[in-house]
C-alpha positions, 0 to 999 in steps of 0.5 A, a space after each residue: 621503083 623510085 622512093 617517091 613511088 614507094 612513099 605514094 604506095 605506102 600512103 595508099 595502102 595506109 589510106 585503104 587500111 584505114 577505110 577498111 578499119 572504119 567500115 569494120 568498126 562502123 558495122 559494130 556501131 549504129 547510131 543516128 543523128 537527129 539534128 532537130 531542136 525538138 528531137 522528133 525523129 528520135 525514137 522513144 525507149 518504148 517504141 525501140 522496145 516495141 520494135 524489138 518484138 517484130 521478129 518476122 516481116 511486117 508489111 505496112 501500106 500507107 495511103 498518103 500518096 498522090 496529088 495532095 494538098 500542102 498540109 497532107 504533103 507535110 504529114 506524108 513527109 513526116 509519116 515517111 521520115 518516122 517509118 524510115 526511123 523505125 525501119 533503120 532499127 529493124 529491117 523486118 519493118 517494110 512500108 510502101 506508099 500507095 495512092 488509092 485513087 491513082 487508077 481511076 477505073 479502079 478507084 471506086 472499088 478501091 474506096 469500097 475495099 477501104 471503107 469495108 476495113 474501116 478506112 474512111 476518107 475525109 473531104 477537104 477544101 483546098 484553098 490555093 490563092 482564093 481558089 477553092 476545090 474539093 480533095 479526097 484523102 485517105 489518112 490511113 495505113 494498114 500493117 500486116 504481121 503473121 496474118 494479122 492486120 491492124 489499121 493505123 490512123 495517121 490524122 487525129 480529128 480534132 474538134 473545131 480545128 483547121 486542117 493545118 492544126 489537124 496535121 500538127 496534132 497528127 504529127 504530134 501523135 504519129 509515133 504513138 499511133 505507129 507504135 501502138 499499132 505495132 505493139 497490138 499486132 505483135 504483142 501477145 495479150 497478157 493482162 486481163 480487164 474485167 467489166 463489172 456487172 450486177 448493179 445496173 451498170 451500162 449495157 455492152 452496146 453503149 460501151 461497145 466502141 470502148 470495149 472493141 478498142 481495149 480488146 485490141 490490147 488486153 484480154 476483156 470480159 464481163 464479171 458479175 457480182 451476183 455470185 458474191 451472195 452465194 460464194 463470196 470467197 470464190 468471187 473474190 478469188 476469181 476477180 483477183 485473176 483480172 488486173 483491172 476492174 471497170 465499174 461503169 455507171 452503176 445504178 443499184 446499191 452494192 451489198 456490204 458483201 460485194 463491197 468487201 469483194 471489191 475492197 479486198 481486190 483493191 487492197 490486194 493490189 487490183 487496179 480499178 476505174 470507177 465511172 459513178 453518177 451520184 445524181 440520178 438524171 438522164 438527157 433523154 428524160 427531158 424530151 417531154 412536153 414539159 421539157 423538164 425532169 427531177 434530178 435526185 441523189 442516188 445511193 449506191 452505198 459506196 460513200 464510206 468506201 470512197 471516203 476511206 480511200 480519200 475522195 467523196 463524189 457529191 450529189 450535186 450537178 456541175 453547171 459550167 458556162 463552158 457547156 456543149 452545144 445543143 440544138 433545140 426546136 424553135 418557132 411554130 410546130 410543123 413545117 415552120 419549125 427551126 432548130 437553133 443552137 444553144 449551149 447546154 451547161 450541164 454538159 461541160 466541155 472539159 480541157 485538161 490543164 494537168 500535165 499528167 501523161 494521161 491527159 497531156 495533149 488531149 483535146 475537149 472531153 464531154 461530160 453529161 451531168 457530172 458531179 463535183 469530187 472532193 479529195 480528202 487528206 489521208 496519205 494517198 497521192 491524188 492528182 486531178 486529171 480533169 476539172 471544170 472551168 473557172 465559170 462553173 458552180 454546183 447545183 444541189 439535188 434534188 432539183 428540177 432541171 429544165 431545157 429553158 435554162 439554156 436562156 438563162 443570163 449569168 455574170 462572172 459574179 455568179 461564179 466567183 470562187 466557185 469554179 475549177 471543180 475536180 471531175 476525175 482524180 487519180 489516186 496512187 498508194 497503199 489504201 486502207 480497207 473500208 472494213 478495217 476495225 469493223 465486223 466483216 460481211 463474210 468471213 475471210 481468212 485472207 483479209 487485209 486491212 491495209 493493201 499493196 500499192 495500187 492505183 484508182 481513177 474515179 470519174 464522176 460521170 458514168 456517161 463518159 464512157 457511153 457511145 451513142 447509137 444511130 438510127 439502126 441502133 448501132 454504136 457510133 464512135 465513142 466521143 461523137 455527139 450526134 446532136 451537135 456533130 462534134 467529136 470529143 477526146 473521151 475515147 483517148 482519155 479512157 484508153 490512157 486511163 486503162 494504159 496507165 492503170 495497167 503500167 503501160 506507161 511507155 505508150 502514154 509517154 509517147 502520146 504526151 511528147 511535145 513537138 514543135 512544127 513550123 508551118 507556112 503562114 498562108 495569109 502572109 504568103 498570099 500577101 507577099 506572093 511575088 516577093 516570096 516566089 522571087 526569094 525561093 525560085 528567082 534568087 537561087 537562079 540569079 545567084 547561080 547565073 552570077 556565080 557562072 559569070 564571075 567564074 567564066 570571067 576569072 577563068 578567061 583572065 587567067 588562062 588568056 595568056 
């Protein structure tokens, strides 16, 4: 063997050895590179922790397949990329895209089957250069794990948004939707939520949609304070087994003993979510011959407790120019009756301005007869989550509220330095007991005057959690207003509150991520359609042909001799 051959063989063996070494090294080192500016394909630490919980195969069917409009092709692409990212970290995650409308003979059966599972399609108008057509899309996925099944919504319904805006908002929430679904189906429920009863709170049917959603992630059950009168210590011990207590629109006074139980539950570290009306008035009571009703203060015997914790709910009504639409009959009765849309200023539409994870990236949230909240200085950290618009003011009670108020004329001067009133506040810290240096309603050996660090969220509208009922007295989606047909973000806001209070901050942080999604401007595309078509299709072909001609010319010139 010649010297040159030996050197060649040595070089070849060296290269093979180096490649094998790199291959062995790469098996012990895993990293995926995300070159996007907003790092939208980089999974958060919360998602990675959730992925680790998948110990056996998790199968996902994604129904974004087939002849989709351009916006949904983008959603399909983003969904595929994100699932590939999840799968890269855990091979137990298996997914496939399915077209439920692929087989025309079976499409109706598929649609009915998906309907029964709660997967409702959407009908959208496809605009192609001025030509409009209708298309049905199922923006859903189904995950199956150890005989458990969960639906994954891929499209976020944003009130008043175009299809493009909905897709952008959906991609913003895509990682959250997938991670939340995987978390629900793989994680064993640990924390407990108590729904307080006994003081005229909302009935379960009016909170059904909220309770069903919470039940997917936490143990939840009713807790009645009636037993406090006979066995207050036992009631407190039983309540302390829960991690969170929800008090939704009480209408009857709390006794001092019941207040002590709730107070000591908070002092001992329990989390609470309060939805309280300080003014008694209902929208249904206004649908009478006079179209009016009386709003009057409601005394729940909680003012001293709230004041001690650092806030006060005032017995006033918030009147906001950014109200919600309401339809009212106009014209003569009978066949000539027509319905006209007005703005009802006692039902504010609140758009979060805070950057707190609980409300970040949420849309409009609908209130009904909300009350302004004052915050007091007492060393507790307070964060205003929601507030009225700058064009709002308070109306004292008692007061007569009339439907004819929809036609009132106002000017900006009516709201000068009166708006931006807090409607929901987060309080965090170590609270002092309302019974500090006071005679206790009942003897308690474990009484503490200053408590552990805990969290309270207060919302000055009990109806924020309330879902409406349809004609068959079945609950409709929380946040859906049948009078206007609008869907508000009430449910997402309340679920974020629950997650935050129960320290599931990881999921909230995923939801609040900001992504920059550049989409085509259709109007500009249509205005310059021929030019854009030439640039995107004709120009690459022209460059390829030109390269071939030049290459052939120089090749012939080189080898002509």
